[in-house]
Each structure stands twice: as C-alpha cells, then as structure tokens.
N, C-alpha and C positions, 0 to 999 in steps of 0.2 A: 656312508663311508665307514669301513672297518678300521678300528684303531689297533695298531700293533703295539702291544704292551710287552712283548717278549724281547729279551736280549738273547739272541740265538747263538752266542759264543758257546762252542762245545756242546750244544744241545744234543747232537747226534750221538756223541760218546757217553754222556752221562744222564741223559733225559731229565735234566734240571732246567726249570724255567725260572728266570729272574724277571721281575716286573720293573720296566724302565723308571717308573714313577716312585719306586720304593727302594731302589738300590743306588748307593753311591759309588760310582765307578771311579776307583782310585787304585793306588798301588795295592791296598789290602785286597780289594776285590780281585784284581789280576793275580795276585799271589794265591788266593783261594781257588780260583779257577784252575790255575797251574797245578796246584796241589791235588784238586779232584781228578784232573787228567791223569796225573802220575798214579794215583792210588786207585782209581776206578778202571784202569785199562786192564780188564779182565782177560781179553783175548790178545796177550802179549805176542809179538812176532817171535816165532822159534828162531834160535840162533845156531843151533847144532842139529845134526841128524838125530841125536838122541832126543832132543826136544820134539822134533817132528814125529818121531816114532811113539811118543806118549800121547799124541793127539788122537781124537776119534776119527778124524779124516786122514789118518796116515796113508791108507791105500791110495787116495787120490794124490797126495804129495809124493808118494813113491812113484806113481805113474808119471807125474809131471817131471820129476828129477830124472827118470830114465829117458823120457822123451827129449829132454834137454841134453842129456849125455849122448844120445843117439845122434842128435842134430850137430853137436860139436864134433862127433867122430867123422861125420860125412865131410 
C-alpha cells in the first residue's frame, strides 16, 4: 500500500508539498496557504483589454473576443 503524505491543497498553483505528518493544520497554516495563493498567482486573469494586449497570447484572445462579438451580433 502506498502512503499518501501529501497535503494537496493548492499544490497545482504553487507546487508546494506539505507532509501530513509534519504540518499542524490550523489557522496559521490556512493563512499561509491563502497568502501563497495570492502572492504566487503569476498568471493573473486580465481585467481590461489593455491587460490582454500585453499578454504573449494576445492574438488568440483577440480572435476569441471577435468570435464572441460576432456571435452576439447574430
């Protein structure tokens, strides 16, 4: 049997692994996880067209926006 020592909370976002046997899961732990989520969120969701235009994938966003506008116009 494989033992699972990982606490997988937010692992996808910040790639940190916490060992269940070594971490005291309490308010301090929850605060630190939340703080990591906020500070490590490198790929923040763009909020304005200007934000989108500064992204490397702007041409894809532009096409998606135009497709949505065309759909709404129909």
